[in-house]
C-alpha positions in Angstrom: -63.2 -11.4 -13.3 -66.3 -12.0 -11.1 -68.7 -12.3 -14.0 -67.4 -15.8 -15.1 -69.9 -18.6 -14.1 -67.1 -20.4 -12.3 -66.1 -17.3 -10.3 -69.7 -16.7 -9.3 -70.1 -20.2 -8.1 -66.9 -20.1 -6.2 -68.0 -16.8 -4.5 -71.3 -18.4 -3.6 -69.4 -21.4 -2.1 -67.3 -19.1 0.0 -70.3 -17.1 1.1 -72.2 -20.4 2.0 -69.2 -21.5 4.1 -69.0 -18.1 5.7 -72.6 -18.5 6.9 -71.6 -21.6 8.8 -68.0 -20.9 10.0 -65.1 -18.6 9.9 -63.4 -18.6 6.5 -59.8 -17.6 5.6 -59.0 -16.3 2.1 -55.4 -17.0 1.1 -53.3 -15.6 -1.7 -50.5 -17.2 -3.6 -49.5 -14.3 -5.8 -45.8 -13.7 -6.1 -46.5 -10.0 -6.6 -48.7 -8.3 -4.0 -49.9 -5.8 -6.6 -51.8 -8.7 -8.3 -53.6 -10.0 -5.2 -57.4 -9.8 -5.6 -58.2 -11.1 -2.1 -59.7 -7.8 -1.0 -62.1 -7.7 -4.0 -63.2 -11.3 -3.2 -63.7 -10.5 0.5 -65.7 -7.4 -0.2 -68.0 -9.3 -2.6 -68.5 -12.1 0.0 -69.3 -9.5 2.6 -71.9 -8.0 0.4 -73.5 -11.3 -0.2 -73.5 -12.1 3.5 -74.4 -8.6 4.6 -71.8 -8.8 7.3 -68.3 -7.6 8.2 -65.1 -9.5 8.5 -62.5 -10.1 11.2 -59.9 -7.5 10.1 -56.6 -8.6 11.6 -53.3 -6.8 10.9 -51.7 -8.1 7.8 -48.0 -8.8 7.4 -46.2 -6.7 4.8 -45.4 -9.9 2.8 -49.0 -11.1 3.0 -49.1 -12.3 -0.6 -45.9 -14.3 -0.6 
């Protein structure tokens, strides 16, 4: 999934924004089991070498 050129560029765009300001990653999946938000957040964290603001998530976070 993250190997696609468009995905790599999008991740770099999110990381670049994260260097300048706080970034929120949203999910529009109807089924929470298909949400890839955490995968994206972890990759952006790796690129930034930083942590994130872990706030409690609602049970229906992907709806």
